[in-house]
C-alpha positions as semicolon CSV with decimal commas, in nm:
position;residue;x (nm);y (nm);z (nm)
1;M;7,107;11,445;6,660
2;S;7,324;11,439;6,971
3;L;7,429;11,754;7,154
4;R;7,791;11,672;7,070
5;K;7,718;11,664;6,696
6;E;7,520;11,989;6,719
7;I;7,812;12,163;6,892
8;I;8,055;12,035;6,625
9;R;7,827;12,161;6,346
10;L;7,792;12,497;6,519
11;A;8,171;12,523;6,553
12;H;8,214;12,432;6,186
13;S;7,974;12,699;6,068
14;N;8,106;12,966;6,310
15;P;8,489;12,963;6,307
16;E;8,506;13,257;6,547
17;L;8,337;13,043;6,817
18;R;8,548;12,728;6,773
19;E;8,793;12,801;7,052
20;H;8,498;12,825;7,293
21;L;8,289;12,537;7,157
22;L;8,538;12,261;7,082
23;P;8,664;12,219;7,441
24;L;8,307;12,121;7,528
25;V;8,324;11,813;7,306
26;T;8,688;11,705;7,329
27;T;8,836;11,479;7,590
28;D;9,070;11,624;7,849
29;K;9,368;11,459;7,679
30;T;9,279;11,599;7,338
31;A;9,213;11,946;7,477
32;M;9,553;11,962;7,650
33;R;9,760;11,847;7,352
34;G;9,942;12,126;7,172
35;M;9,886;12,375;7,453
36;T;10,168;12,539;7,647
37;H;10,161;12,485;8,022
38;E;10,373;12,558;8,325
39;F;10,480;12,246;8,514
40;I;10,563;12,297;8,884
41;A;10,733;12,010;9,069
42;K;10,533;11,884;9,369
43;K;10,840;11,697;9,496
44;T;11,201;11,642;9,389
45;V;11,178;11,442;9,070
46;S;11,401;11,316;8,790
47;V;11,283;11,386;8,435
48;P;11,418;11,177;8,145
49;T;11,487;11,414;7,855
50;I;11,588;11,375;7,491
51;T;11,815;11,665;7,395
52;K;12,017;11,747;7,085
53;Y;12,311;11,586;7,268
54;G;12,128;11,261;7,341
55;F;11,949;11,125;7,646
56;E;11,987;11,315;7,975
57;V;11,813;11,320;8,312
58;F;11,721;11,654;8,465
59;Y;11,624;11,701;8,828
60;F;11,357;11,939;8,951
61;K;11,335;12,025;9,320
62;Q;10,999;12,084;9,483
63;G;10,862;12,420;9,361
64;E;11,088;12,445;9,055
65;N;10,913;12,486;8,725
66;T;10,949;12,444;8,353
67;V;10,731;12,552;8,061
68;G;10,645;12,329;7,770
69;T;10,391;12,214;7,515
70;I;10,216;11,880;7,557
71;Q;10,295;11,663;7,255
72;H;10,149;11,326;7,351
73;H;9,986;11,135;7,636
74;I;10,182;10,813;7,688
75;S;9,935;10,685;7,944
76;N;9,720;10,822;8,224
77;E;10,043;10,876;8,418
78;Y;10,293;11,024;8,170
79;L;10,315;11,302;7,911
80;I;10,569;11,385;7,643
81;V;10,635;11,758;7,668
82;K;10,841;11,971;7,430
83;G;11,032;12,225;7,638
84;D;10,994;12,586;7,523
85;A;11,340;12,703;7,627
86;H;11,562;12,436;7,470
87;K;11,318;12,240;7,251
88;D;11,402;11,920;7,439
89;Y;11,148;11,641;7,482
90;M;11,072;11,556;7,845
91;I;10,879;11,263;7,986
92;I;10,671;11,418;8,264
93;E;10,508;11,212;8,538
94;K;10,170;11,381;8,588
95;S;10,148;11,306;8,960
96;A;10,487;11,473;9,024
97;F;10,391;11,809;8,871
98;E;10,116;12,063;8,905
99;I;10,008;12,155;8,553
100;I;9,898;12,514;8,509
């Protein structure tokens, strides 16, 4: 049996340890999904956003931040993030933001 399968079985039989064990066997993309992060702009950047009013573009200056929950990885370069403050969906360019 592989180490990965052993860790999954251990996590299944010990629910209190899952939060510590499962990140060891998930990919980086899977581990980040559903988690809330702070996104700090590395440069001035435009962020396409779907709001309750329709499609808008927001601008973040270098050092400005937003907080949101990663919903989906579009590619290695982009994320769909649900904003915590307004519940808008933003398309974040990974290279333009520091993700904390």
